[in-house]
N, C-alpha and C positions, 0 to 999 in steps of 0.2 A: 976224791978217792976212786981208785980204779974199780970198775965194776958196780959202781954205785948206780942204782935204778933211778931213772928220771921220774919226777913228779909232775903230773898233770891235773889241772882243774878244768872240768867241762861243766859249763853252766847249761841250766835246762836239759839236764841229762837223764831224767826219770822216763823219757819216752822219745820215740821218734829218732831223728837223726843224731840228737845229743846222746841218746842212750847207746846207739850203734857205735858212735864215736868212742864212747867210754870203753865199750866191749873191745873194739879193734885195737885201741891203745893198750888195754890191759893184756890182750894177747900178744903183744909185742913187748912184753915185759916192763911195761910203764905202771908205776903206781898211780891209780886213778882217784881224785877226789871228785866225787859225783855229787854235784849240786842240784837241788830242786827247791821250789818255793817253800815247802814245809819238810821238816826232818822225817816225818812219816812217809812221804812221797820218796824222799831220797833212800832212805833204809829199805823200803820195799823194793826199789830198783837195784840197790846195791846187793841185797840178798841173792838175786838171781844171777848177778855176775860172780859173787862169791862162790855159789854153787858150781860155777864153771871153772873154779880155780884161779880167778882173777883177785889181785890184791886191790881192794877198793874200800874207799872210806865214804860214808855219807855225810853230806853237809847241807844244813838249812841255809838257803841263800835266794832271797828274793831280790833280784838285781836292781829293782826300783826303789828299795829301801836303804837309805844311808846307814841306818843302824845295822842292817844285815851285812852290808859290804864291808864296814869296818870290823864287825865282830868276825866275819869270814877270813879277813886278812890276819887278824890277830890269832885265830885258831890254826891257820895254816903255818904261821911263822912259828908257833909254839911247837907244833907237832913235828914239822919237817924242816924248818929254818930256811927253806928256799923253794922256789918254784921254777920248774924248768918250761912248763908249757901252760899257756892260758888259751883255751878255746871259747871264745865268746860266741856261743851257740844260742843261748836264749833269745828269743824274739817273738813278736806277734804280727799278725796280719790286720789289715783294716776292716771296717765293716763291709760285709758282702764278699770278703775274700779277695784273692788276687785276681779273680776272672771278672771282677766287677769294674768296668771302666767308668770312672767318675773323677772330674777335676773340680770344677768351680763349685760344685754341690758338696764338696767333702767339708765336713764341719770342722769348727775350731777344736771341739772337744776330741774328735777322731785324730786330728793332726797332733795335738799335745800328747794324746795317749801313745799313739804310735811312735812318734819321735822320742818321747820320754823313755820308752822301753828299748827301742832299736838303736838309738844314738846316744842320748844323754846318760842312760845308765850304764851303757857300754863304757863310755869315756871315764865315767866316775869309778866303775869297778876296775878298770885297767889302771887308773891312777893309784889305787890302793894297793894293787898287787905289783906294780912296777918295780918298788925296791926289792922285792924278793925274786923278781925275774932278772934283775940286774946281777944278783949273786950267781946265777947260774952260768955255766961255761957255754951254754948255747940256749939261751932264752928264745922262746918262739911264742909270738902271739897270732893267733888265727881268728880273724873276724868273719863270721859267717854272714856273707852278703847274699846277693842274688843277681843273675843277669839282668833282671827286670830293673835293676839300678843303673845299667849301662846307658849314658846319655847318647853315646855313638849309635847304639842300636835302637834305642827308642826314637830317635830322630830319623831313622831311615824307614820310609814307608814299606819297603820290600822286606825288612826284617821279620822274621817268624814271632817276634814278641811285641811287634808294633801295636797289635790290637789290646794288648794287656796293660791297660793304662789305669790301674788302681793307684791314684796319685799319693796318698799318704804313705802306703807301704814302699812304693817304688822310689818316692823321693828320700825316704828315711835310708834306704839302702845306698843311694847315690851319695848322701852325706856320709854314711858310715865309710864309704870308699875314699872319701876325701880324708877322714880321720886317719885311715890306714896311710895314705900317702904321707900326711903331714907327720904322723908319729914315727914312720919308718925313716923319713929325712932327719928327724931329730936324733934318732938313735943309730944313725948309719956308723958311727965310730965306736959302737959297743957291740957286745956279743949277741944283742937282742935283735930278731928280725921280726918284721910285721908284715903280714899279707892278708888280702881278702881272699875268701873261698867262695865260689860258686858250686854248691852241691849238685846241680843239675835239677831237673824237674822230678821231684821225688814224691812218691805215694805216702803222704802224711796227711794230717788234719789239715794243714795249710796247703799243700800240694794238690789236694783232692785225689780222688780215685782215678782221675784222667791221666795222671803224671806217668811218664815213661819208665822211670826207675824205682827200683826198691831201695829200703833204707840202707842196706848193706853197701850198694853202689855209692848212695848219696853221701856216706861218711867218709869215702875213700880220700877225697881231696883234702879235707881238714886233717886227716891222719897223716897223709904224705907231707903236709906243709908243717905239721907239728913235729915230725922227726927229720925234717930235711937237714942236710949237712950244711957246712961252712960256705960252699959254693952255690948254695940255693938262692932263689929270688928273694928280693927284698922290696916292699912297696909295691907289689904287683897284685893283679887281679886274676886269680887262677882257678881253672876247672880242668881236672883229669890231666894235670902236667902241661896245659896249654894256657898261654896268657890270653886273656879277654880284653876287649877294648873297653876303656873307662866310659 
């Protein structure tokens, strides 16, 4: 239908980059489904955007819970019938944060928890929503990754990120990038495009106060990829319009 508003789902959107991504999409006349682990958290965040005139719907969605993922997909289908944009923003850091270099001492529990949230849950959630994304004329999947997952840059001693070797987090984002590559290839003959976004080093709870960017700048890459046209990248790793090495 001409003039029909796009519908976007942003996970982990009650704070930080996710909240700002929801705001910026809403400012561009996108109807936003703001997802958070609890309905209360989603509703409180949604009310802030509603006060700004943004069309937003709160959604309880703990991406690590299968029942939540399935219920969310049913709710979005019942309310909207289609999903144009999925921003897989929700994620966690490892023990000690991203500035804690540690490899062999990384515990099995930490690896399972970080990969469970940052990779396995993202794959499972995308699987649930892919049928609705296929209904869109221009479906877009944005996987929020990190430059810390770049094997090329991690392997270069001269790279500015070389000292940042928090193994569980970095490896989970490397694996997420592989998911982007594979899913984009699988969907190459459809209207759905899949890309990884590096937000930059952003001042959030995960990024710490030492980061260079504020959350408004950190959300821009995800928003640009979510709204990109037919000639936009597919299966790429992007920051601020520039392709990053895998």
